[in-house]
C-alpha positions in Angstrom: 116.7 140.1 102.6 115.0 137.7 105.0 115.3 134.0 104.2 113.0 131.6 106.1 113.1 127.8 106.0 110.2 126.2 107.8 110.2 122.4 108.4 107.1 120.5 109.4 106.3 116.8 110.0 103.0 115.3 109.1 101.3 112.5 111.0 102.0 108.9 110.0 99.7 107.8 107.2 99.5 111.2 105.5 100.7 110.9 101.9 102.8 113.3 99.8 99.7 113.7 97.5 97.6 114.9 100.5 100.3 117.4 101.6 100.6 118.7 98.1 96.8 119.0 97.7 96.8 121.2 100.8 99.9 123.3 100.0 99.8 123.8 96.2 97.5 126.9 96.4 99.6 128.4 99.3 102.8 128.0 97.3 101.2 129.5 94.2 99.8 132.5 96.0 102.9 133.1 98.1 105.0 133.3 94.9 102.9 136.3 93.9 103.7 138.3 97.0 105.5 141.5 96.4 109.3 141.1 96.9 109.1 137.3 97.0 112.2 135.7 95.5 111.0 132.1 95.8 108.6 129.8 97.6 108.7 126.0 97.2 107.8 122.9 99.0 110.3 120.1 99.4 110.0 116.6 100.9 112.9 115.1 102.8 114.6 112.2 101.1 115.9 110.9 104.4 113.1 111.5 106.9 109.6 110.3 105.9 106.9 112.8 106.5 109.2 115.8 106.8 108.7 118.7 104.5 110.3 122.1 104.0 108.9 125.4 102.8 
């Protein structure tokens, strides 16, 4: 099994709602990929603007 954690940081002023609007479809479609065990988006609680797939 391959496990990939991808962090990314958004520009100052970009809201969580904007990030979710751009990534919700990606997350939904990726969950349907054959063999996919999980695909989620998380926001850091300690670093503003940092997200994890």
